[in-house]
Residue, then its C-alpha position, 0 to 999 in steps of 0.5 A: x259810748x261809755x263813761x266812767x268816773x276817774x275818781x273811782x281809782x285804777x282798780x275799779x275802772x278796770x271793772x266793766x261794771x264801773x263803765x256806764x252806757x250813755x249812748x248807742x249808735x248802730x254802725x249802719x246808721x252812723x255810716x249814713x250820717x253826714x260827717x260820720x262818727x266824728x259828727x256824731x261825737x261832736x253833737x254828743x259832746x256839745x249836748x253834754x257840755x254846752x246844752x246840758x252843762x254837766x260840767x258846770x251845772x252838774x246832774x242830780x243823782x239818787x245814790x239809792x243808799x238808805x239814809x242818803x239823799x241826792x247828790x250833785x255830780x259834775x263831769x269833765x272830759x278826760x281821756x278818750x279810750x277807743x280802738x284805732x278806727x274809732x279814734x280816726x273816726x272821732x277826730x277825722x284823722x287819717x292815722x299812720x297812713x295819712x300825709x298830715x301829722x296828728x293833732x298832737x304832733x302838729x302842735x309839738x312841731x309848731x312849738x319846737x319851731x319845726x317847719x312842715x311842708x305839706x304837698 
């Protein structure tokens, strides 16, 4: 799993050197986890935002720039960029071949008053 800092701007986040690894999990291990990659992602997000509280408490980072000290950075979950298989795994969704609509479509249909019958 990699993260980047949105405030770097569009030009810099295109560069792979601006993406920082925060976790790695071998596929053979992920397959043995109950709940699969979705469960792993859930634990990761809970750990980062509820236990470590990087959103509210921030983390202290040494900028390693002469004449500067440490800085507190605060993080929030933004967009999740992944291929189709990873997104299906993260959200436990069936994708285009499933019987149920995606989370966003389901919410949109509820707001529009569309009745969806599953069967």
